[in-house]
FIDREN-387354 format. One line per field, with one value per atom (N, C-alpha, C): residue number from 1; chain; atom name; y, z, x. Coordinates in steps of 0.05 Angstrom, whole numbers, m for minus. Layout:
<atoms>
num = [NUM_...]
cadena = [A_...]
atomo = [CA_...]
y = [Y_...]
z = [Z_...]
x = [X_...]
</atoms>
This chain:
<atoms>
num = [1_1_1_2_2_2_3_3_3_4_4_4_5_5_5_6_6_6_7_7_7_8_8_8_9_9_9_10_10_10_11_11_11_12_12_12_13_13_13_14_14_14_15_15_15_16_16_16_17_17_17_18_18_18_19_19_19_20_20_20_21_21_21_22_22_22_23_23_23_24_24_24_25_25_25_26_26_26_27_27_27_28_28_28_29_29_29_30_30_30_31_31_31_32_32_32_33_33_33_34_34_34_35_35_35_36_36_36_37_37_37_38_38_38_39_39_39_40_40_40_41_41_41_42_42_42_43_43_43_44_44_44_45_45_45_46_46_46_47_47_47_48_48_48_49_49_49_50_50_50_51_51_51_52_52_52_53_53_53_54_54_54_55_55_55_56_56_56_57_57_57_58_58_58_59_59_59_60_60_60_61_61_61_62_62_62_63_63_63_64_64_64_65_65_65_66_66_66_67_67_67_68_68_68_69_69_69_70_70_70_71_71_71_72_72_72_73_73_73_74_74_74_75_75_75_76_76_76_77_77_77_78_78_78_79_79_79_80_80_80_81_81_81_82_82_82_83_83_83_84_84_84_85_85_85_86_86_86_87_87_87_88_88_88_89_89_89_90_90_90_91_91_91_92_92_92_93_93_93_94_94_94_95_95_95_96_96_96_97_97_97_98_98_98_99_99_99_100_100_100_101_101_101_102_102_102_103_103_103_104_104_104_105_105_105_106_106_106_107_107_107_108_108_108_109_109_109_110_110_110_111_111_111_112_112_112_113_113_113_114_114_114_115_115_115_116_116_116_117_117_117_118_118_118_119_119_119_120_120_120_121_121_121_122_122_122_123_123_123_124_124_124_125_125_125_126_126_126_127_127_127_128_128_128_129_129_129_130_130_130_131_131_131_132_132_132_133_133_133_134_134_134_135_135_135_136_136_136_137_137_137_138_138_138_139_139_139_140_140_140_141_141_141_142_142_142_143_143_143_144_144_144_145_145_145_146_146_146_147_147_147_148_148_148_149_149_149_150_150_150_151_151_151_152_152_152_153_153_153_154_154_154_155_155_155_156_156_156_157_157_157_158_158_158_159_159_159_160_160_160_161_161_161_162_162_162_163_163_163_164_164_164_165_165_165_166_166_166_167_167_167_168_168_168_169_169_169_170_170_170_171_171_171_172_172_172_173_173_173_174_174_174_175_175_175_176_176_176_177_177_177_178_178_178_179_179_179_180_180_180_181_181_181_182_182_182_183_183_183_184_184_184_185_185_185_186_186_186_187_187_187_188_188_188_189_189_189_190_190_190_191_191_191_192_192_192_193_193_193_194_194_194_195_195_195_196_196_196_197_197_197_198_198_198_199_199_199_200_200_200_201_201_201_202_202_202_203_203_203_204_204_204_205_205_205_206_206_206_207_207_207_208_208_208_209_209_209_210_210_210_211_211_211_212_212_212_213_213_213_214_214_214_215_215_215_216_216_216_217_217_217_218_218_218_219_219_219_220_220_220_221_221_221_222_222_222_223_223_223_224_224_224_225_225_225_226_226_226_227_227_227_228_228_228_229_229_229_230_230_230_231_231_231_232_232_232_233_233_233_234_234_234_235_235_235_236_236_236_237_237_237_238_238_238_239_239_239_240_240_240_241_241_241_242_242_242_243_243_243_244_244_244_245_245_245_246_246_246_247_247_247_248_248_248_249_249_249_250_250_250_251_251_251_252_252_252_253_253_253_254_254_254_255_255_255_256_256_256_257_257_257_258_258_258_259_259_259_260_260_260_261_261_261_262_262_262_263_263_263_264_264_264_265_265_265_266_266_266_267_267_267_268_268_268_269_269_269_270_270_270_271_271_271_272_272_272_273_273_273_274_274_274_275_275_275_276_276_276_277_277_277_278_278_278_279_279_279_280_280_280_281_281_281_282_282_282_283_283_283_284_284_284_285_285_285_286_286_286_287_287_287_288_288_288_289_289_289_290_290_290_291_291_291_292_292_292_293_293_293]
cadena = [A_A_A_A_A_A_A_A_A_A_A_A_A_A_A_A_A_A_A_A_A_A_A_A_A_A_A_A_A_A_A_A_A_A_A_A_A_A_A_A_A_A_A_A_A_A_A_A_A_A_A_A_A_A_A_A_A_A_A_A_A_A_A_A_A_A_A_A_A_A_A_A_A_A_A_A_A_A_A_A_A_A_A_A_A_A_A_A_A_A_A_A_A_A_A_A_A_A_A_A_A_A_A_A_A_A_A_A_A_A_A_A_A_A_A_A_A_A_A_A_A_A_A_A_A_A_A_A_A_A_A_A_A_A_A_A_A_A_A_A_A_A_A_A_A_A_A_A_A_A_A_A_A_A_A_A_A_A_A_A_A_A_A_A_A_A_A_A_A_A_A_A_A_A_A_A_A_A_A_A_A_A_A_A_A_A_A_A_A_A_A_A_A_A_A_A_A_A_A_A_A_A_A_A_A_A_A_A_A_A_A_A_A_A_A_A_A_A_A_A_A_A_A_A_A_A_A_A_A_A_A_A_A_A_A_A_A_A_A_A_A_A_A_A_A_A_A_A_A_A_A_A_A_A_A_A_A_A_A_A_A_A_A_A_A_A_A_A_A_A_A_A_A_A_A_A_A_A_A_A_A_A_A_A_A_A_A_A_A_A_A_A_A_A_A_A_A_A_A_A_A_A_A_A_A_A_A_A_A_A_A_A_A_A_A_A_A_A_A_A_A_A_A_A_A_A_A_A_A_A_A_A_A_A_A_A_A_A_A_A_A_A_A_A_A_A_A_A_A_A_A_A_A_A_A_A_A_A_A_A_A_A_A_A_A_A_A_A_A_A_A_A_A_A_A_A_A_A_A_A_A_A_A_A_A_A_A_A_A_A_A_A_A_A_A_A_A_A_A_A_A_A_A_A_A_A_A_A_A_A_A_A_A_A_A_A_A_A_A_A_A_A_A_A_A_A_A_A_A_A_A_A_A_A_A_A_A_A_A_A_A_A_A_A_A_A_A_A_A_A_A_A_A_A_A_A_A_A_A_A_A_A_A_A_A_A_A_A_A_A_A_A_A_A_A_A_A_A_A_A_A_A_A_A_A_A_A_A_A_A_A_A_A_A_A_A_A_A_A_A_A_A_A_A_A_A_A_A_A_A_A_A_A_A_A_A_A_A_A_A_A_A_A_A_A_A_A_A_A_A_A_A_A_A_A_A_A_A_A_A_A_A_A_A_A_A_A_A_A_A_A_A_A_A_A_A_A_A_A_A_A_A_A_A_A_A_A_A_A_A_A_A_A_A_A_A_A_A_A_A_A_A_A_A_A_A_A_A_A_A_A_A_A_A_A_A_A_A_A_A_A_A_A_A_A_A_A_A_A_A_A_A_A_A_A_A_A_A_A_A_A_A_A_A_A_A_A_A_A_A_A_A_A_A_A_A_A_A_A_A_A_A_A_A_A_A_A_A_A_A_A_A_A_A_A_A_A_A_A_A_A_A_A_A_A_A_A_A_A_A_A_A_A_A_A_A_A_A_A_A_A_A_A_A_A_A_A_A_A_A_A_A_A_A_A_A_A_A_A_A_A_A_A_A_A_A_A_A_A_A_A_A_A_A_A_A_A_A_A_A_A_A_A_A_A_A_A_A_A_A_A_A_A_A_A_A_A_A_A_A_A_A_A_A_A_A_A_A_A_A_A_A_A_A_A_A_A_A_A_A_A_A_A_A_A_A_A_A_A_A_A_A_A_A_A_A_A_A_A_A_A_A_A_A_A_A_A_A_A_A_A_A_A_A_A_A_A_A_A_A_A_A_A_A_A_A_A_A_A_A_A_A_A_A_A_A_A_A_A_A_A_A_A_A_A_A_A_A_A_A_A_A_A_A_A_A_A_A_A_A_A_A_A_A_A_A_A_A_A_A_A_A_A_A_A_A_A_A_A_A_A_A_A_A_A_A_A_A_A_A_A_A_A_A_A_A_A_A_A]
atomo = [N_CA_C_N_CA_C_N_CA_C_N_CA_C_N_CA_C_N_CA_C_N_CA_C_N_CA_C_N_CA_C_N_CA_C_N_CA_C_N_CA_C_N_CA_C_N_CA_C_N_CA_C_N_CA_C_N_CA_C_N_CA_C_N_CA_C_N_CA_C_N_CA_C_N_CA_C_N_CA_C_N_CA_C_N_CA_C_N_CA_C_N_CA_C_N_CA_C_N_CA_C_N_CA_C_N_CA_C_N_CA_C_N_CA_C_N_CA_C_N_CA_C_N_CA_C_N_CA_C_N_CA_C_N_CA_C_N_CA_C_N_CA_C_N_CA_C_N_CA_C_N_CA_C_N_CA_C_N_CA_C_N_CA_C_N_CA_C_N_CA_C_N_CA_C_N_CA_C_N_CA_C_N_CA_C_N_CA_C_N_CA_C_N_CA_C_N_CA_C_N_CA_C_N_CA_C_N_CA_C_N_CA_C_N_CA_C_N_CA_C_N_CA_C_N_CA_C_N_CA_C_N_CA_C_N_CA_C_N_CA_C_N_CA_C_N_CA_C_N_CA_C_N_CA_C_N_CA_C_N_CA_C_N_CA_C_N_CA_C_N_CA_C_N_CA_C_N_CA_C_N_CA_C_N_CA_C_N_CA_C_N_CA_C_N_CA_C_N_CA_C_N_CA_C_N_CA_C_N_CA_C_N_CA_C_N_CA_C_N_CA_C_N_CA_C_N_CA_C_N_CA_C_N_CA_C_N_CA_C_N_CA_C_N_CA_C_N_CA_C_N_CA_C_N_CA_C_N_CA_C_N_CA_C_N_CA_C_N_CA_C_N_CA_C_N_CA_C_N_CA_C_N_CA_C_N_CA_C_N_CA_C_N_CA_C_N_CA_C_N_CA_C_N_CA_C_N_CA_C_N_CA_C_N_CA_C_N_CA_C_N_CA_C_N_CA_C_N_CA_C_N_CA_C_N_CA_C_N_CA_C_N_CA_C_N_CA_C_N_CA_C_N_CA_C_N_CA_C_N_CA_C_N_CA_C_N_CA_C_N_CA_C_N_CA_C_N_CA_C_N_CA_C_N_CA_C_N_CA_C_N_CA_C_N_CA_C_N_CA_C_N_CA_C_N_CA_C_N_CA_C_N_CA_C_N_CA_C_N_CA_C_N_CA_C_N_CA_C_N_CA_C_N_CA_C_N_CA_C_N_CA_C_N_CA_C_N_CA_C_N_CA_C_N_CA_C_N_CA_C_N_CA_C_N_CA_C_N_CA_C_N_CA_C_N_CA_C_N_CA_C_N_CA_C_N_CA_C_N_CA_C_N_CA_C_N_CA_C_N_CA_C_N_CA_C_N_CA_C_N_CA_C_N_CA_C_N_CA_C_N_CA_C_N_CA_C_N_CA_C_N_CA_C_N_CA_C_N_CA_C_N_CA_C_N_CA_C_N_CA_C_N_CA_C_N_CA_C_N_CA_C_N_CA_C_N_CA_C_N_CA_C_N_CA_C_N_CA_C_N_CA_C_N_CA_C_N_CA_C_N_CA_C_N_CA_C_N_CA_C_N_CA_C_N_CA_C_N_CA_C_N_CA_C_N_CA_C_N_CA_C_N_CA_C_N_CA_C_N_CA_C_N_CA_C_N_CA_C_N_CA_C_N_CA_C_N_CA_C_N_CA_C_N_CA_C_N_CA_C_N_CA_C_N_CA_C_N_CA_C_N_CA_C_N_CA_C_N_CA_C_N_CA_C_N_CA_C_N_CA_C_N_CA_C_N_CA_C_N_CA_C_N_CA_C_N_CA_C_N_CA_C_N_CA_C_N_CA_C_N_CA_C_N_CA_C_N_CA_C_N_CA_C_N_CA_C_N_CA_C_N_CA_C_N_CA_C_N_CA_C_N_CA_C_N_CA_C_N_CA_C_N_CA_C_N_CA_C_N_CA_C_N_CA_C_N_CA_C_N_CA_C_N_CA_C_N_CA_C_N_CA_C_N_CA_C_N_CA_C_N_CA_C_N_CA_C_N_CA_C_N_CA_C_N_CA_C_N_CA_C_N_CA_C_N_CA_C_N_CA_C_N_CA_C_N_CA_C_N_CA_C_N_CA_C_N_CA_C_N_CA_C_N_CA_C_N_CA_C_N_CA_C_N_CA_C_N_CA_C_N_CA_C_N_CA_C_N_CA_C_N_CA_C_N_CA_C_N_CA_C_N_CA_C_N_CA_C_N_CA_C_N_CA_C_N_CA_C_N_CA_C_N_CA_C_N_CA_C_N_CA_C_N_CA_C]
y = [m195_m178_m167_m165_m156_m127_m121_m94_m77_m90_m75_m72_m77_m76_m47_m46_m20_m12_8_16_31_29_45_72_93_120_120_135_137_153_170_185_192_196_202_228_244_270_289_313_335_358_376_398_425_441_468_486_491_503_482_487_467_453_459_447_421_398_373_371_363_358_328_315_286_276_258_247_232_218_203_222_244_264_277_283_295_277_252_233_232_233_232_258_281_307_307_298_297_279_256_238_250_262_275_298_314_337_328_307_298_286_271_259_280_302_324_338_343_356_340_314_297_296_293_291_316_339_365_367_358_359_340_317_298_309_322_334_356_373_394_383_361_348_338_331_321_343_368_391_402_392_402_429_442_469_468_488_490_493_479_482_463_450_433_410_396_374_382_405_415_420_431_436_410_391_365_350_355_340_347_372_381_362_359_340_312_305_278_271_289_285_284_303_304_278_270_245_222_223_200_196_217_214_202_211_200_171_164_136_119_129_114_107_126_121_103_107_90_61_55_28_16_31_21_15_34_30_7_5_m17_m44_m47_m72_m78_m57_m61_m51_m54_m43_m53_m78_m88_m74_m58_m43_m20_m9_14_9_m13_m18_m47_m51_m78_m83_m106_m112_m115_m121_m126_m103_m80_m57_m48_m41_m32_m2_11_40_51_76_89_94_93_97_123_145_171_171_152_151_140_131_124_148_172_197_205_192_201_188_200_189_189_206_208_184_168_143_120_125_104_94_79_68_84_88_100_80_70_48_59_49_57_49_26_17_38_47_67_94_100_126_127_106_106_104_88_85_111_123_147_172_171_193_194_171_170_183_181_195_225_235_263_273_258_265_264_244_242_265_274_297_322_326_349_348_324_321_326_317_321_351_365_393_409_399_413_403_381_370_354_343_328_298_282_253_241_225_212_193_180_161_175_199_214_223_232_240_217_194_170_161_160_152_171_196_217_214_209_210_183_162_135_133_143_141_158_181_199_186_170_156_136_121_101_113_135_149_161_171_183_161_138_116_108_108_101_119_145_164_162_159_159_135_112_88_92_112_117_127_137_144_120_96_72_65_72_68_84_110_127_117_105_95_67_55_27_8_9_m8_m19_m36_m48_m63_m81_m98_m127_m143_m171_m189_m215_m233_m232_m247_m247_m255_m244_m251_m249_m264_m263_m249_m237_m222_m197_m189_m166_m140_m138_m113_m115_m133_m135_m109_m106_m81_m85_m66_m66_m54_m67_m57_m58_m36_m36_m51_m57_m73_m58_m32_m17_m20_m28_m31_m61_m79_m107_m123_m110_m124_m138_m155_m169_m163_m161_m155_m175_m165_m182_m194_m188_m200_m178_m186_m168_m177_m158_m164_m155_m168_m159_m130_m112_m85_m83_m92_m93_m65_m45_m18_m11_m20_m14_m30_m55_m72_m58_m49_m36_m10_5_31_27_7_1_m9_m26_m37_m14_4_26_45_50_67_54_28_13_13_10_11_38_59_86_90_81_83_65_41_23_34_48_60_82_98_120_108_87_75_61_48_35_55_78_99_110_111_121_100_75_54_44_44_33_54_49_66_56_68_59_82_81_101_88_102_92_82_93_84_59_51_26_29_53_56_55_66_65_36_21_m8_m23_m15_m28_m21_3_11_m7_m10_m27_m55_m66_m94_m96_m77_m78_m75_m56_m52_m75_m86_m108_m133_m137_m160_m159_m136_m133_m133_m120_m119_m147_m165_m191_m206_m207_m222_m207_m180_m165_m168_m168_m171_m198_m218_m244_m246_m227_m226_m213_m197_m181_m199_m189_m204_m187_m161_m143_m150_m147_m155_m136_m147_m131_m144_m130_m140_m152_m156_m166_m150_m157_m142_m154_m180_m193_m212_m213_m230_m219_m225_m217_m235_m223_m239_m250_m276_m289_m305_m309_m326_m345_m371_m391_m386_m378_m374_m348_m330_m305_m282_m261_m237_m220_m202_m186_m171_m158_m143_m160_m185_m203_m209_m213_m218_m193_m170_m145_m143_m150_m149_m168_m191_m211_m199_m189_m178_m155_m137_m113_m121_m140_m150_m161_m178_m190_m167_m148_m126_m110_m106_m91_m106_m133_m149_m149_m150_m150_m123_m101_m75_m74_m84_m85_m102_m124_m141_m129_m117_m105_m82_m66_m42_m47_m72_m78_m70_m71_m66_m38_m20_7_23_36_51_79_93_121_138_132_149_146_125_121_133_144_152_179_180_205_211_190_194_207_216_229_260_270_299_311_327_341_371_380_408_407_416_415_428_415_425_452_459_484_508_503_526_540_566_582_579_575_574_546_526_499_493_486_479_451_443_416_394_400_379_375_394_392_371_368_348_320_308_281_278_298_294_274]
z = [m527_m505_m511_m491_m494_m504_m522_m532_m511_m492_m472_m445_m444_m418_m407_m381_m367_m361_m374_m368_m342_m328_m304_m312_m297_m304_m303_m320_m321_m297_m285_m262_m245_m220_m201_m187_m195_m183_m204_m202_m219_m202_m214_m198_m208_m191_m196_m184_m200_m189_m172_m146_m129_m112_m116_m101_m114_m101_m113_m113_m135_m137_m140_m120_m120_m127_m146_m155_m133_m116_m94_m75_m69_m51_m64_m90_m105_m105_m109_m110_m83_m62_m35_m30_m38_m34_m50_m75_m91_m78_m68_m56_m31_m14_10_3_m17_m25_m36_m53_m64_m42_m24_m2_16_22_38_23_m3_m19_m19_m25_m26_1_22_49_57_49_56_42_18_4_17_25_39_66_80_106_103_83_78_71_55_48_72_94_118_137_128_145_161_156_172_164_181_176_156_139_119_132_122_131_154_166_189_182_160_152_146_134_129_154_174_200_214_213_226_212_186_170_178_187_194_214_238_257_247_232_222_203_185_166_180_199_213_229_245_260_241_219_200_187_179_167_187_212_232_236_238_242_219_195_170_170_177_176_199_223_246_240_228_222_203_183_164_177_193_206_226_241_260_246_225_211_193_185_168_182_208_223_214_204_195_172_157_135_145_169_179_203_217_242_242_257_259_240_243_227_197_189_161_148_162_151_124_106_79_76_96_96_123_123_147_164_191_209_203_197_194_169_151_127_133_158_166_166_166_165_136_116_89_77_82_73_43_29_0_m14_1_m10_m10_0_1_30_35_62_79_69_85_86_109_112_118_104_109_137_147_174_195_194_213_209_184_178_189_186_196_226_238_267_281_275_289_278_252_241_254_261_275_302_315_341_337_316_311_305_289_283_308_324_349_367_370_387_376_349_337_340_337_341_369_388_416_423_412_417_406_384_370_379_394_403_381_363_341_346_332_335_317_328_312_292_301_283_258_263_240_221_232_215_200_214_202_178_182_160_136_143_122_105_118_104_92_98_88_58_41_12_4_16_10_15_37_43_21_13_m8_m34_m43_m67_m64_m40_m35_m38_m27_m30_m59_m74_m103_m117_m111_m123_m113_m87_m74_m83_m90_m97_m122_m138_m162_m155_m130_m121_m121_m115_m115_m143_m163_m191_m198_m190_m195_m180_m157_m141_m149_m167_m175_m151_m136_m112_m112_m93_m90_m115_m124_m147_m139_m156_m150_m165_m165_m178_m208_m222_m252_m263_m286_m299_m329_m343_m372_m382_m363_m370_m387_m405_m423_m408_m383_m369_m348_m354_m337_m334_m311_m305_m308_m322_m324_m299_m288_m266_m273_m270_m277_m256_m263_m246_m220_m221_m197_m175_m184_m165_m161_m169_m165_m188_m211_m234_m250_m268_m286_m315_m332_m360_m373_m388_m402_m385_m359_m341_m334_m335_m327_m301_m285_m258_m255_m236_m229_m219_m231_m221_m197_m174_m151_m142_m148_m141_m157_m182_m199_m190_m183_m173_m148_m130_m106_m112_m131_m139_m150_m168_m179_m158_m141_m119_m101_m94_m77_m90_m116_m130_m131_m137_m138_m110_m89_m62_m55_m64_m59_m71_m96_m109_m94_m86_m72_m45_m31_m6_m9_m30_m35_m41_m58_m64_m40_m24_0_20_22_40_32_6_m4_m2_m5_m6_21_40_66_88_111_134_149_145_156_174_199_218_239_260_282_273_252_242_225_217_202_173_161_134_135_156_159_163_178_182_156_139_113_96_98_84_93_119_130_120_121_112_82_66_37_30_43_37_45_69_78_62_52_35_10_m3_m27_m21_1_8_13_25_31_7_m15_m38_m54_m54_m69_m55_m28_m13_m19_m23_m29_m56_m73_m99_m97_m76_m74_m69_m79_m74_m60_m56_m42_m13_0_28_47_66_87_113_130_156_155_131_129_109_104_86_58_56_29_26_45_43_62_55_72_96_119_143_142_146_144_170_175_197_186_188_177_148_134_105_96_114_107_115_99_104_127_138_161_154_130_123_118_111_108_135_155_182_193_187_195_182_156_142_155_162_175_201_218_244_240_222_218_204_186_173_194_212_233_251_258_275_262_236_221_221_217_217_245_266_293_298_289_293_278_254_238_252_264_278_304_320_345_342_321_317_299_292_272_282_309_319_328_326_335_316_327_311_307_289_283_308_325_349_369_367_386_376_352_339_348_373_382_368_354_340_313_306_281_283_306_309_290_272_254_259_275_285_315_330_360_370_390_401_414_422_436_418_392_373_372_373_374_348_325_300_292_309_302_308_288_292_302_314_325_304_280_259_250_256_245_261_287_303_296_276_270_241_225_197_185]
x = [145_136_108_92_64_63_45_41_26_14_m3_11_37_51_50_54_54_83_94_121_123_145_149_161_155_165_196_208_237_247_230_238_214_219_197_200_221_226_236_226_234_243_259_269_260_249_242_263_284_308_322_326_338_317_292_270_260_262_253_222_211_182_179_169_168_140_139_113_99_114_103_87_100_87_63_65_43_19_23_0_m14_2_m11_m25_m14_m27_m54_m53_m77_m98_m89_m108_m121_m105_m115_m134_m126_m143_m170_m170_m195_m212_m200_m215_m229_m214_m225_m248_m244_m264_m290_m288_m312_m325_m309_m320_m334_m323_m336_m363_m365_m391_m411_m402_m420_m429_m411_m417_m438_m435_m454_m482_m482_m507_m522_m507_m520_m528_m524_m531_m509_m484_m462_m452_m437_m427_m403_m403_m382_m354_m335_m307_m300_m320_m314_m295_m301_m284_m256_m252_m225_m210_m224_m211_m204_m223_m218_m196_m193_m174_m145_m141_m114_m100_m112_m99_m100_m122_m124_m101_m94_m73_m46_m42_m16_m12_m31_m29_m27_m43_m43_m16_m2_24_44_42_60_54_29_21_29_25_32_61_78_106_115_103_110_105_81_74_94_102_122_148_158_184_184_162_160_159_144_141_165_180_203_228_230_252_279_280_306_318_301_311_329_323_337_355_349_364_374_396_407_430_443_467_462_437_431_417_416_402_414_397_405_403_392_389_398_409_417_392_394_371_356_371_358_340_344_327_299_295_268_250_261_245_239_251_248_222_200_174_172_186_185_197_212_224_204_180_160_157_136_132_113_88_67_44_39_20_m8_m28_m56_m64_m54_m62_m55_m30_m21_m35_m40_m53_m81_m96_m124_m124_m106_m106_m99_m76_m68_m82_m89_m105_m132_m143_m169_m167_m144_m140_m142_m128_m129_m157_m172_m200_m217_m213_m229_m224_m199_m193_m207_m207_m220_m250_m262_m290_m299_m283_m289_m288_m269_m267_m291_m301_m323_m351_m351_m377_m391_m376_m387_m383_m398_m396_m375_m358_m337_m350_m372_m386_m397_m409_m420_m398_m376_m353_m342_m338_m327_m343_m370_m387_m386_m382_m381_m356_m333_m307_m300_m314_m306_m302_m321_m317_m293_m289_m267_m240_m238_m214_m208_m228_m224_m214_m227_m219_m191_m185_m159_m137_m142_m123_m119_m141_m139_m120_m121_m103_m75_m72_m46_m29_m42_m28_m11_m17_0_27_30_57_76_64_81_90_74_82_107_107_130_155_151_174_181_166_171_172_151_148_119_114_88_80_97_90_91_77_75_95_89_107_106_123_123_96_89_64_67_50_49_24_9_m15_m7_m25_m18_m14_m24_m20_3_22_45_61_74_88_118_131_160_173_193_208_238_252_280_297_321_338_345_346_353_332_308_286_278_295_291_280_276_265_287_278_296_289_309_304_285_265_247_225_224_205_184_159_137_125_115_105_76_63_35_36_20_19_0_8_m9_m18_m1_m10_m35_m36_m59_m83_m79_m101_m114_m97_m108_m121_m110_m122_m150_m153_m179_m199_m189_m206_m216_m198_m205_m226_m222_m241_m269_m269_m295_m307_m291_m301_m313_m300_m311_m339_m342_m369_m389_m380_m398_m407_m389_m397_m417_m414_m433_m461_m461_m487_m499_m483_m493_m504_m491_m500_m527_m532_m557_m579_m572_m592_m600_m581_m586_m581_m592_m587_m563_m541_m515_m504_m512_m503_m486_m479_m463_m435_m424_m398_m400_m424_m427_m417_m420_m410_m379_m367_m338_m329_m345_m338_m340_m359_m362_m338_m328_m303_m280_m277_m255_m257_m281_m285_m279_m289_m284_m255_m242_m214_m196_m200_m184_m189_m213_m219_m202_m201_m185_m155_m147_m119_m108_m124_m114_m104_m120_m111_m90_m92_m71_m44_m45_m20_m7_m24_m13_2_m2_12_39_43_68_92_115_140_161_154_173_174_197_200_185_170_158_165_179_188_216_227_254_270_295_312_310_313_313_290_271_248_226_202_179_177_172_167_138_136_110_104_78_69_48_54_36_30_51_49_36_29_16_34_34_50_38_54_45_19_19_m5_m30_m26_m49_m61_m44_m55_m69_m58_m71_m98_m99_m125_m146_m137_m155_m167_m149_m158_m177_m171_m188_m214_m213_m238_m257_m247_m263_m274_m257_m266_m289_m287_m308_m334_m332_m357_m369_m353_m363_m378_m366_m379_m406_m407_m432_m453_m445_m463_m474_m456_m463_m482_m479_m495_m519_m524_m546_m573_m578_m605_m610_m590_m594_m612_m632_m651_m642_m657_m651_m653_m674_m678_m656_m640_m618_m592_m593_m568_m558_m549_m537_m511_m500_m475_m479_m503_m507_m505_m496_m495_m475_m484_m466_m466_m485_m485_m489_m469_m471_m496_m508_m534_m530_m506_m501_m501_m500_m500_m527_m526_m550_m566_m552_m566_m573_m570_m576_m606_m620_m648_m651_m673_m676_m672_m679_m677_m648_m630_m603_m587_m593_m578_m588_m577_m585_m593_m587_m593_m573]
</atoms>
């Protein structure tokens, strides 16, 4: 057996009296918290008002959690419903058991952010470009929740960083598996740094930095998803179409969409960028230079 293997945690929940403290939830809270903190700093650097990102994040997180769970339940409905269900339907509400999809989180979370931006008179594009690196870093942190739950792992491997999975979670004695949760965590962290550098080096407005995040994330997610062996869309096997898993097809569609957005907005100049408003023009204390920093 490899000396460099990655052991899985012996437990993922601890009790403070009768209150359960779940590692999965903690990882997501840490990821969300770090993402908000970084985004707030970036927003202030652009001339935005202190606390705005935190306020916008509230509906974004609430909508995002709902969307993340909905996507999981819809794509894995056979786990909870139907004659072959392995879990009771009400357990579809148990988010601490795993099953929060980034696709649903970004989609419905974006609706919550859009509503908050519209109410404040801010540009969704400006906010999206600001929070893009924070989302990537937040995902990198949150993925460790999958490690504690012993999920999101790939096929057997002989690589020295193979992951141990116990039998209760589908593993076999003496077999090591690709730690796809770790691959994605590292990819997301690298993407976060890349987005910060790209934002400093190039003029990426009109939601283009966010589109770059989508393209970068889906590119990595496509090949990482191909390593996974856990079922998605089925009970004992993953549902595939033309040999690709559901999440791989989602990655392809979103990757193409991101490239289209980058292409369509390529010719927009700085003077056209009404989407850079970070301080509403109606504010008495907003100077002319602040609307568009």
